[in-house]
C-alpha positions in Angstrom: -46.7 -69.5 24.7 -49.2 -69.5 27.3 -52.9 -69.6 26.9 -54.7 -66.9 25.5 -58.5 -66.8 25.4 -60.8 -65.4 22.5 -64.0 -63.7 23.2 -66.1 -63.7 19.9 -68.4 -61.1 20.6 -70.7 -61.1 17.4 -71.3 -64.7 19.1 -72.1 -63.8 22.6 -75.9 -63.8 23.2 -75.5 -61.8 26.6 -76.5 -65.6 28.7 -73.7 -64.1 31.5 -72.8 -68.0 32.2 -68.8 -67.1 32.0 -69.6 -64.2 34.8 -70.8 -67.1 36.8 -68.2 -69.9 36.1 -65.5 -67.2 35.9 -66.0 -63.9 37.8 -62.1 -62.9 38.0 -61.9 -63.4 33.9 -65.2 -61.5 32.7 -67.9 -59.3 32.9 -70.9 -57.9 31.2 -70.8 -54.8 29.7 -74.2 -53.2 31.1 -74.9 -50.6 27.8 -74.3 -54.0 25.1 -75.5 -57.0 27.9 -72.3 -58.8 26.1 -69.3 -60.5 27.7 -66.4 -58.6 28.2 -63.2 -60.4 28.7 -60.8 -58.9 31.7 -58.1 -60.8 31.3 -56.6 -62.2 27.7 -54.1 -63.9 28.8 -54.1 -65.7 32.4 -51.9 -67.4 34.2 -52.1 -71.1 33.9 -53.2 -72.0 37.1 -56.5 -70.4 35.9 -57.0 -72.6 33.5 -59.2 -74.9 35.1 -61.6 -71.6 35.6 -61.1 -70.6 31.9 -62.4 -74.0 30.7 -65.7 -73.8 33.2 -66.3 -70.7 31.3 -65.5 -72.2 27.8 -68.3 -75.0 28.6 -70.8 -73.1 30.6 -71.1 -70.9 27.2 -74.3 -72.0 25.2 -73.5 -69.3 22.5 -69.9 -71.0 22.1 -68.7 -67.8 21.9 -66.0 -68.6 24.3 -62.4 -70.3 23.1 -58.6 -70.9 24.5 -55.5 -70.7 22.3 -52.4 -71.8 22.7 -51.0 -74.5 25.7 
């Protein structure tokens, strides 16, 4: 099983730190001002980028599941 990114939209506050850390994996919805997950199952070579987005989220709305 590979890496899976999980975004909790209820917890997301729209700080956009995930977008700053990982613009290839996240975007910001113009209507809701919340994050949008662009790639739920990124390749393993993007793990450092995904982990930076997790660490950078002050709302703790992002997590990584899987190996």
